[in-house]
PyMOL Python script that loads the backbone (N, CA, C, O; Angstrom):
from pymol import cmd

cmd.read_pdbstr("""\
ATOM      1  N   UNK A   1      -8.225   0.834  -1.716  1.00  0.00           N
ATOM      2  CA  UNK A   1      -8.715   0.353  -2.649  1.00  0.00           C
ATOM      3  C   UNK A   1      -9.189  -1.090  -3.005  1.00  0.00           C
ATOM      4  O   UNK A   1      -8.409  -2.030  -2.854  1.00  0.00           O
ATOM      5  N   UNK A   2     -10.305  -1.258  -3.421  1.00  0.00           N
ATOM      6  CA  UNK A   2     -10.568  -2.552  -3.773  1.00  0.00           C
ATOM      7  C   UNK A   2      -9.898  -3.441  -4.884  1.00  0.00           C
ATOM      8  O   UNK A   2      -9.384  -2.726  -5.744  1.00  0.00           O
ATOM      9  N   UNK A   3      -9.762  -4.675  -5.103  1.00  0.00           N
ATOM     10  CA  UNK A   3      -9.014  -5.391  -6.037  1.00  0.00           C
ATOM     11  C   UNK A   3      -9.799  -5.142  -7.449  1.00  0.00           C
ATOM     12  O   UNK A   3      -9.169  -4.954  -8.489  1.00  0.00           O
ATOM     13  N   UNK A   4     -11.110  -5.157  -7.402  1.00  0.00           N
ATOM     14  CA  UNK A   4     -11.831  -5.067  -8.632  1.00  0.00           C
ATOM     15  C   UNK A   4     -11.404  -3.452  -9.220  1.00  0.00           C
ATOM     16  O   UNK A   4     -11.338  -3.321 -10.442  1.00  0.00           O
ATOM     17  N   UNK A   5     -11.173  -2.470  -8.499  1.00  0.00           N
ATOM     18  CA  UNK A   5     -10.979  -1.008  -8.830  1.00  0.00           C
ATOM     19  C   UNK A   5      -9.599  -1.205  -9.484  1.00  0.00           C
ATOM     20  O   UNK A   5      -9.366  -0.863 -10.644  1.00  0.00           O
ATOM     21  N   UNK A   6      -8.557  -1.870  -8.532  1.00  0.00           N
ATOM     22  CA  UNK A   6      -7.532  -2.071  -9.193  1.00  0.00           C
ATOM     23  C   UNK A   6      -7.008  -2.691 -10.605  1.00  0.00           C
ATOM     24  O   UNK A   6      -6.116  -2.227 -11.315  1.00  0.00           O
ATOM     25  N   UNK A   7      -7.750  -3.798 -10.818  1.00  0.00           N
ATOM     26  CA  UNK A   7      -8.046  -4.637 -11.933  1.00  0.00           C
ATOM     27  C   UNK A   7      -8.333  -3.471 -13.221  1.00  0.00           C
ATOM     28  O   UNK A   7      -7.753  -3.660 -14.290  1.00  0.00           O
ATOM     29  N   UNK A   8      -8.880  -2.755 -13.124  1.00  0.00           N
ATOM     30  CA  UNK A   8      -9.603  -1.872 -14.042  1.00  0.00           C
ATOM     31  C   UNK A   8      -8.622  -0.842 -14.381  1.00  0.00           C
ATOM     32  O   UNK A   8      -8.816  -0.164 -15.390  1.00  0.00           O
ATOM     33  N   UNK A   9      -7.635  -0.658 -13.685  1.00  0.00           N
ATOM     34  CA  UNK A   9      -6.466   0.362 -13.936  1.00  0.00           C
ATOM     35  C   UNK A   9      -5.512  -0.337 -14.907  1.00  0.00           C
ATOM     36  O   UNK A   9      -5.175  -1.520 -14.902  1.00  0.00           O
ATOM     37  N   UNK A  10      -5.100   0.769 -15.850  1.00  0.00           N
ATOM     38  CA  UNK A  10      -3.850   0.450 -16.510  1.00  0.00           C
ATOM     39  C   UNK A  10      -2.591   0.053 -15.966  1.00  0.00           C
ATOM     40  O   UNK A  10      -2.434   0.382 -14.790  1.00  0.00           O
ATOM     41  N   UNK A  11      -1.601  -0.601 -16.539  1.00  0.00           N
ATOM     42  CA  UNK A  11      -0.143  -0.938 -16.052  1.00  0.00           C
ATOM     43  C   UNK A  11       0.157   0.425 -15.418  1.00  0.00           C
ATOM     44  O   UNK A  11       0.242   0.555 -14.197  1.00  0.00           O
ATOM     45  N   UNK A  12       0.324   1.508 -16.342  1.00  0.00           N
ATOM     46  CA  UNK A  12       1.055   2.484 -15.911  1.00  0.00           C
ATOM     47  C   UNK A  12       0.261   3.235 -14.617  1.00  0.00           C
ATOM     48  O   UNK A  12       0.913   3.530 -13.615  1.00  0.00           O
ATOM     49  N   UNK A  13      -0.831   3.455 -14.680  1.00  0.00           N
ATOM     50  CA  UNK A  13      -1.665   3.703 -13.430  1.00  0.00           C
ATOM     51  C   UNK A  13      -1.108   2.890 -12.040  1.00  0.00           C
ATOM     52  O   UNK A  13      -0.667   3.441 -11.032  1.00  0.00           O
ATOM     53  N   UNK A  14      -1.232   1.634 -12.235  1.00  0.00           N
ATOM     54  CA  UNK A  14      -0.763   0.566 -11.223  1.00  0.00           C
ATOM     55  C   UNK A  14       0.809   1.088 -10.613  1.00  0.00           C
ATOM     56  O   UNK A  14       1.170   1.280  -9.451  1.00  0.00           O
ATOM     57  N   UNK A  15       1.514   1.216 -11.841  1.00  0.00           N
ATOM     58  CA  UNK A  15       2.943   1.628 -11.485  1.00  0.00           C
ATOM     59  C   UNK A  15       3.218   2.830 -10.722  1.00  0.00           C
ATOM     60  O   UNK A  15       4.142   2.978  -9.922  1.00  0.00           O
ATOM     61  N   UNK A  16       2.052   3.939 -11.146  1.00  0.00           N
ATOM     62  CA  UNK A  16       2.371   5.077 -10.326  1.00  0.00           C
ATOM     63  C   UNK A  16       1.790   5.139  -8.898  1.00  0.00           C
ATOM     64  O   UNK A  16       2.225   5.758  -7.927  1.00  0.00           O
ATOM     65  N   UNK A  17       0.556   4.242  -9.018  1.00  0.00           N
ATOM     66  CA  UNK A  17       0.079   4.150  -7.507  1.00  0.00           C
ATOM     67  C   UNK A  17       1.081   3.272  -6.382  1.00  0.00           C
ATOM     68  O   UNK A  17       1.081   3.411  -5.159  1.00  0.00           O
ATOM     69  N   UNK A  18       1.904   2.355  -7.179  1.00  0.00           N
ATOM     70  CA  UNK A  18       2.931   1.498  -6.615  1.00  0.00           C
ATOM     71  C   UNK A  18       3.842   2.391  -5.908  1.00  0.00           C
ATOM     72  O   UNK A  18       4.134   2.241  -4.722  1.00  0.00           O
ATOM     73  N   UNK A  19       4.438   3.642  -6.911  1.00  0.00           N
ATOM     74  CA  UNK A  19       5.191   4.389  -6.503  1.00  0.00           C
ATOM     75  C   UNK A  19       4.630   5.470  -5.224  1.00  0.00           C
ATOM     76  O   UNK A  19       5.225   5.797  -4.197  1.00  0.00           O
ATOM     77  N   UNK A  20       3.455   5.819  -5.646  1.00  0.00           N
ATOM     78  CA  UNK A  20       2.917   6.563  -4.661  1.00  0.00           C
ATOM     79  C   UNK A  20       2.842   6.055  -3.136  1.00  0.00           C
ATOM     80  O   UNK A  20       3.155   6.714  -2.144  1.00  0.00           O
ATOM     81  N   UNK A  21       2.361   4.744  -3.174  1.00  0.00           N
ATOM     82  CA  UNK A  21       2.421   3.971  -1.946  1.00  0.00           C
ATOM     83  C   UNK A  21       3.542   3.640  -1.048  1.00  0.00           C
ATOM     84  O   UNK A  21       3.488   3.445   0.166  1.00  0.00           O
ATOM     85  N   UNK A  22       4.819   3.598  -2.020  1.00  0.00           N
ATOM     86  CA  UNK A  22       6.202   3.394  -1.747  1.00  0.00           C
ATOM     87  C   UNK A  22       6.738   4.528  -0.787  1.00  0.00           C
ATOM     88  O   UNK A  22       7.468   4.408   0.197  1.00  0.00           O
ATOM     89  N   UNK A  23       6.165   5.688  -1.356  1.00  0.00           N
ATOM     90  CA  UNK A  23       6.745   6.894  -0.659  1.00  0.00           C
ATOM     91  C   UNK A  23       5.865   7.090   0.653  1.00  0.00           C
ATOM     92  O   UNK A  23       6.409   7.441   1.700  1.00  0.00           O
ATOM     93  N   UNK A  24       4.653   6.884   0.586  1.00  0.00           N
ATOM     94  CA  UNK A  24       3.500   6.766   1.719  1.00  0.00           C
ATOM     95  C   UNK A  24       4.049   5.896   2.930  1.00  0.00           C
ATOM     96  O   UNK A  24       4.066   6.286   4.097  1.00  0.00           O
ATOM     97  N   UNK A  25       4.439   4.814   2.535  1.00  0.00           N
ATOM     98  CA  UNK A  25       5.158   3.840   3.473  1.00  0.00           C
ATOM     99  C   UNK A  25       6.585   4.430   4.080  1.00  0.00           C
ATOM    100  O   UNK A  25       6.809   4.324   5.286  1.00  0.00           O
ATOM    101  N   UNK A  26       7.336   4.924   3.376  1.00  0.00           N
ATOM    102  CA  UNK A  26       8.551   5.216   3.759  1.00  0.00           C
ATOM    103  C   UNK A  26       8.263   6.569   4.919  1.00  0.00           C
ATOM    104  O   UNK A  26       8.921   6.752   5.944  1.00  0.00           O
ATOM    105  N   UNK A  27       7.265   7.304   4.501  1.00  0.00           N
ATOM    106  CA  UNK A  27       6.745   8.401   5.377  1.00  0.00           C
ATOM    107  C   UNK A  27       6.332   8.104   6.639  1.00  0.00           C
ATOM    108  O   UNK A  27       6.731   8.738   7.616  1.00  0.00           O
ATOM    109  N   UNK A  28       5.383   6.978   6.720  1.00  0.00           N
ATOM    110  CA  UNK A  28       4.748   6.413   7.759  1.00  0.00           C
ATOM    111  C   UNK A  28       6.019   5.439   8.629  1.00  0.00           C
ATOM    112  O   UNK A  28       5.839   5.168   9.816  1.00  0.00           O
ATOM    113  N   UNK A  29       7.018   5.070   8.049  1.00  0.00           N
ATOM    114  CA  UNK A  29       7.842   4.203   8.580  1.00  0.00           C
ATOM    115  C   UNK A  29       8.728   5.327   9.440  1.00  0.00           C
ATOM    116  O   UNK A  29       9.082   5.011  10.576  1.00  0.00           O
ATOM    117  N   UNK A  30       9.043   6.472   8.975  1.00  0.00           N
ATOM    118  CA  UNK A  30      10.120   7.532   9.743  1.00  0.00           C
ATOM    119  C   UNK A  30       8.973   8.186  10.753  1.00  0.00           C
ATOM    120  O   UNK A  30       9.382   8.690  11.798  1.00  0.00           O
ATOM    121  N   UNK A  31       7.794   8.190  10.517  1.00  0.00           N
ATOM    122  CA  UNK A  31       6.823   8.660  11.545  1.00  0.00           C
ATOM    123  C   UNK A  31       6.961   7.881  12.633  1.00  0.00           C
ATOM    124  O   UNK A  31       7.005   8.481  13.707  1.00  0.00           O
ATOM    125  N   UNK A  32       7.048   6.624  12.649  1.00  0.00           N
ATOM    126  CA  UNK A  32       6.987   5.717  13.547  1.00  0.00           C
ATOM    127  C   UNK A  32       8.238   5.715  14.155  1.00  0.00           C
ATOM    128  O   UNK A  32       8.211   5.812  15.382  1.00  0.00           O
ATOM    129  N   UNK A  33       9.324   5.631  13.623  1.00  0.00           N
ATOM    130  CA  UNK A  33      10.627   5.608  14.127  1.00  0.00           C
ATOM    131  C   UNK A  33      10.709   6.973  15.245  1.00  0.00           C
ATOM    132  O   UNK A  33      11.003   6.843  16.434  1.00  0.00           O
ATOM    133  N   UNK A  34      10.432   8.083  14.681  1.00  0.00           N
ATOM    134  CA  UNK A  34      10.173   9.503  15.246  1.00  0.00           C
ATOM    135  C   UNK A  34       9.092   9.387  16.553  1.00  0.00           C
ATOM    136  O   UNK A  34       9.247  10.205  17.460  1.00  0.00           O
ATOM    137  N   UNK A  35       8.416   8.769  16.623  1.00  0.00           N
ATOM    138  CA  UNK A  35       7.225   8.691  17.478  1.00  0.00           C
ATOM    139  C   UNK A  35       6.194   9.584  17.219  1.00  0.00           C
ATOM    140  O   UNK A  35       5.372   9.819  18.105  1.00  0.00           O
ATOM    141  N   UNK A  36       6.114  10.163  16.031  1.00  0.00           N
ATOM    142  CA  UNK A  36       5.082  10.859  15.386  1.00  0.00           C
ATOM    143  C   UNK A  36       3.764  10.360  15.010  1.00  0.00           C
ATOM    144  O   UNK A  36       2.742  11.035  14.889  1.00  0.00           O
ATOM    145  N   UNK A  37       3.896   9.139  14.844  1.00  0.00           N
ATOM    146  CA  UNK A  37       2.994   8.207  14.155  1.00  0.00           C
ATOM    147  C   UNK A  37       1.684   7.977  14.929  1.00  0.00           C
ATOM    148  O   UNK A  37       1.771   7.072  15.759  1.00  0.00           O
ATOM    149  N   UNK A  38       0.490   8.591  14.847  1.00  0.00           N
ATOM    150  CA  UNK A  38      -0.722   8.448  15.936  1.00  0.00           C
ATOM    151  C   UNK A  38      -1.266   6.993  15.988  1.00  0.00           C
ATOM    152  O   UNK A  38      -1.528   6.468  17.070  1.00  0.00           O
ATOM    153  N   UNK A  39      -1.460   6.245  14.610  1.00  0.00           N
ATOM    154  CA  UNK A  39      -2.056   5.182  14.436  1.00  0.00           C
ATOM    155  C   UNK A  39      -1.256   4.116  13.892  1.00  0.00           C
ATOM    156  O   UNK A  39      -1.505   4.005  12.691  1.00  0.00           O
ATOM    157  N   UNK A  40      -0.361   3.254  14.304  1.00  0.00           N
ATOM    158  CA  UNK A  40       0.348   2.309  14.260  1.00  0.00           C
ATOM    159  C   UNK A  40      -0.011   1.396  12.650  1.00  0.00           C
ATOM    160  O   UNK A  40       0.726   1.101  11.709  1.00  0.00           O
ATOM    161  N   UNK A  41      -1.268   1.193  12.873  1.00  0.00           N
ATOM    162  CA  UNK A  41      -2.241   0.446  11.883  1.00  0.00           C
ATOM    163  C   UNK A  41      -2.048   1.162  10.633  1.00  0.00           C
ATOM    164  O   UNK A  41      -2.297   0.455   9.656  1.00  0.00           O
ATOM    165  N   UNK A  42      -1.725   2.204  10.397  1.00  0.00           N
ATOM    166  CA  UNK A  42      -1.542   2.804   9.041  1.00  0.00           C
ATOM    167  C   UNK A  42      -0.486   2.286   8.285  1.00  0.00           C
ATOM    168  O   UNK A  42      -0.623   2.270   7.061  1.00  0.00           O
ATOM    169  N   UNK A  43       0.553   1.853   8.795  1.00  0.00           N
ATOM    170  CA  UNK A  43       1.597   1.073   8.316  1.00  0.00           C
ATOM    171  C   UNK A  43       1.186  -0.204   7.805  1.00  0.00           C
ATOM    172  O   UNK A  43       1.536  -0.640   6.708  1.00  0.00           O
ATOM    173  N   UNK A  44       0.427  -0.803   8.633  1.00  0.00           N
ATOM    174  CA  UNK A  44      -0.242  -1.997   8.149  1.00  0.00           C
ATOM    175  C   UNK A  44      -1.152  -2.058   6.899  1.00  0.00           C
ATOM    176  O   UNK A  44      -1.132  -3.030   6.143  1.00  0.00           O
ATOM    177  N   UNK A  45      -2.049  -0.852   6.687  1.00  0.00           N
ATOM    178  CA  UNK A  45      -2.865  -0.872   5.789  1.00  0.00           C
ATOM    179  C   UNK A  45      -1.949  -0.388   4.575  1.00  0.00           C
ATOM    180  O   UNK A  45      -2.204  -0.800   3.443  1.00  0.00           O
ATOM    181  N   UNK A  46      -1.090   0.316   4.757  1.00  0.00           N
ATOM    182  CA  UNK A  46      -0.220   0.747   3.791  1.00  0.00           C
ATOM    183  C   UNK A  46       0.298  -0.524   2.811  1.00  0.00           C
ATOM    184  O   UNK A  46       0.132  -0.660   1.598  1.00  0.00           O
ATOM    185  N   UNK A  47       0.965  -1.380   3.742  1.00  0.00           N
ATOM    186  CA  UNK A  47       1.598  -2.629   3.448  1.00  0.00           C
ATOM    187  C   UNK A  47       0.803  -3.534   2.713  1.00  0.00           C
ATOM    188  O   UNK A  47       1.240  -4.209   1.782  1.00  0.00           O
ATOM    189  N   UNK A  48      -0.376  -3.555   3.126  1.00  0.00           N
ATOM    190  CA  UNK A  48      -1.624  -4.371   2.378  1.00  0.00           C
ATOM    191  C   UNK A  48      -1.940  -3.660   0.869  1.00  0.00           C
ATOM    192  O   UNK A  48      -2.139  -4.247  -0.194  1.00  0.00           O
ATOM    193  N   UNK A  49      -1.921  -2.425   1.090  1.00  0.00           N
ATOM    194  CA  UNK A  49      -2.530  -1.782  -0.019  1.00  0.00           C
ATOM    195  C   UNK A  49      -1.128  -2.025  -1.468  1.00  0.00           C
ATOM    196  O   UNK A  49      -1.297  -2.122  -2.684  1.00  0.00           O
ATOM    197  N   UNK A  50      -0.131  -2.047  -0.835  1.00  0.00           N
ATOM    198  CA  UNK A  50       0.940  -2.134  -1.610  1.00  0.00           C
ATOM    199  C   UNK A  50       1.028  -3.611  -2.147  1.00  0.00           C
ATOM    200  O   UNK A  50       1.429  -3.905  -3.273  1.00  0.00           O
ATOM    201  N   UNK A  51       0.700  -4.290  -1.414  1.00  0.00           N
ATOM    202  CA  UNK A  51       0.408  -6.035  -1.880  1.00  0.00           C
ATOM    203  C   UNK A  51      -0.420  -6.228  -3.028  1.00  0.00           C
ATOM    204  O   UNK A  51      -0.220  -6.780  -4.110  1.00  0.00           O
ATOM    205  N   UNK A  52      -1.589  -5.524  -2.430  1.00  0.00           N
ATOM    206  CA  UNK A  52      -3.007  -5.691  -3.595  1.00  0.00           C
ATOM    207  C   UNK A  52      -2.487  -4.937  -4.823  1.00  0.00           C
ATOM    208  O   UNK A  52      -2.995  -5.346  -5.867  1.00  0.00           O
ATOM    209  N   UNK A  53      -1.642  -3.983  -4.960  1.00  0.00           N
ATOM    210  CA  UNK A  53      -1.026  -3.352  -6.363  1.00  0.00           C
ATOM    211  C   UNK A  53      -0.178  -4.343  -6.963  1.00  0.00           C
ATOM    212  O   UNK A  53      -0.258  -4.719  -8.133  1.00  0.00           O
ATOM    213  N   UNK A  54       0.666  -4.761  -6.069  1.00  0.00           N
ATOM    214  CA  UNK A  54       1.711  -5.571  -6.830  1.00  0.00           C
ATOM    215  C   UNK A  54       0.951  -7.058  -7.318  1.00  0.00           C
ATOM    216  O   UNK A  54       1.284  -7.615  -8.365  1.00  0.00           O
ATOM    217  N   UNK A  55       0.108  -7.493  -6.592  1.00  0.00           N
ATOM    218  CA  UNK A  55      -0.648  -8.773  -7.245  1.00  0.00           C
ATOM    219  C   UNK A  55      -1.374  -8.425  -8.348  1.00  0.00           C
ATOM    220  O   UNK A  55      -1.259  -9.265  -9.241  1.00  0.00           O
ATOM    221  N   UNK A  56      -2.061  -7.523  -8.613  1.00  0.00           N
ATOM    222  CA  UNK A  56      -2.772  -7.083  -9.802  1.00  0.00           C
ATOM    223  C   UNK A  56      -1.722  -6.915 -10.968  1.00  0.00           C
ATOM    224  O   UNK A  56      -1.994  -7.182 -12.138  1.00  0.00           O
ATOM    225  N   UNK A  57      -0.400  -6.410 -10.508  1.00  0.00           N
ATOM    226  CA  UNK A  57       0.609  -6.122 -11.546  1.00  0.00           C
ATOM    227  C   UNK A  57       1.146  -7.258 -12.183  1.00  0.00           C
ATOM    228  O   UNK A  57       1.540  -7.321 -13.348  1.00  0.00           O
ATOM    229  N   UNK A  58       1.131  -8.293 -11.200  1.00  0.00           N
ATOM    230  CA  UNK A  58       1.706  -9.717 -11.513  1.00  0.00           C
ATOM    231  C   UNK A  58       0.708 -10.307 -12.242  1.00  0.00           C
ATOM    232  O   UNK A  58       1.009 -10.892 -13.282  1.00  0.00           O
ATOM    233  N   UNK A  59      -0.711 -10.238 -11.781  1.00  0.00           N
ATOM    234  CA  UNK A  59      -1.557 -10.948 -12.618  1.00  0.00           C
ATOM    235  C   UNK A  59      -1.582 -10.408 -14.203  1.00  0.00           C
ATOM    236  O   UNK A  59      -1.747 -11.176 -15.151  1.00  0.00           O
ATOM    237  N   UNK A  60      -1.383  -8.894 -14.346  1.00  0.00           N
ATOM    238  CA  UNK A  60      -1.660  -8.310 -15.800  1.00  0.00           C
ATOM    239  C   UNK A  60      -0.332  -8.816 -16.292  1.00  0.00           C
ATOM    240  O   UNK A  60      -0.442  -9.068 -17.492  1.00  0.00           O
ATOM    241  N   UNK A  61       1.027  -9.096 -15.791  1.00  0.00           N
ATOM    242  CA  UNK A  61       1.759  -9.336 -16.273  1.00  0.00           C
ATOM    243  C   UNK A  61       1.754 -10.694 -16.634  1.00  0.00           C
ATOM    244  O   UNK A  61       2.307 -10.869 -17.720  1.00  0.00           O
ATOM    245  N   UNK A  62       1.273 -11.835 -16.045  1.00  0.00           N
ATOM    246  CA  UNK A  62       0.894 -13.214 -16.142  1.00  0.00           C
ATOM    247  C   UNK A  62       0.048 -13.440 -17.414  1.00  0.00           C
ATOM    248  O   UNK A  62       0.183 -14.360 -18.221  1.00  0.00           O
ATOM    249  N   UNK A  63      -0.838 -12.446 -17.445  1.00  0.00           N
ATOM    250  CA  UNK A  63      -1.914 -12.553 -18.617  1.00  0.00           C
ATOM    251  C   UNK A  63      -1.406 -12.178 -19.714  1.00  0.00           C
ATOM    252  O   UNK A  63      -1.876 -12.814 -20.658  1.00  0.00           O
ATOM    253  N   UNK A  64      -0.547 -11.319 -20.039  1.00  0.00           N
ATOM    254  CA  UNK A  64       0.059 -10.750 -20.991  1.00  0.00           C
ATOM    255  C   UNK A  64       0.946 -11.798 -21.619  1.00  0.00           C
ATOM    256  O   UNK A  64       0.974 -11.994 -22.834  1.00  0.00           O
ATOM    257  N   UNK A  65       1.762 -12.548 -20.625  1.00  0.00           N
ATOM    258  CA  UNK A  65       2.551 -13.430 -21.377  1.00  0.00           C
ATOM    259  C   UNK A  65       2.297 -14.718 -21.479  1.00  0.00           C
ATOM    260  O   UNK A  65       3.122 -15.596 -21.733  1.00  0.00           O
ATOM    261  N   UNK A  66       0.786 -14.890 -21.221  1.00  0.00           N
ATOM    262  CA  UNK A  66      -0.177 -16.134 -21.953  1.00  0.00           C
ATOM    263  C   UNK A  66      -0.498 -15.784 -23.151  1.00  0.00           C
ATOM    264  O   UNK A  66      -0.622 -16.692 -23.973  1.00  0.00           O
ATOM    265  N   UNK A  67      -0.712 -14.446 -23.562  1.00  0.00           N
ATOM    266  CA  UNK A  67      -1.599 -14.153 -24.629  1.00  0.00           C
ATOM    267  C   UNK A  67      -0.465 -14.330 -25.931  1.00  0.00           C
ATOM    268  O   UNK A  67      -0.828 -14.156 -27.094  1.00  0.00           O
TER     269      UNK A  67
END
""", "prot")
cmd.dss("prot")
cmd.show_as("cartoon", "prot")
cmd.util.cbc("prot")
cmd.orient("prot")
């Protein structure tokens, strides 16, 4: 998901996306350890997507704090 798309989401939607990505990342890590993960790059992609969501959440929090 692009950062522009994330910025259009509400805080509640971003928090649910964060939870969804955390579950996905956990599952990918389990697959990696058990040797079932075909593409190890999926872990990196999930971590980057999580970072994007957390960055937008932080931006929204800072923006609300300044108002």
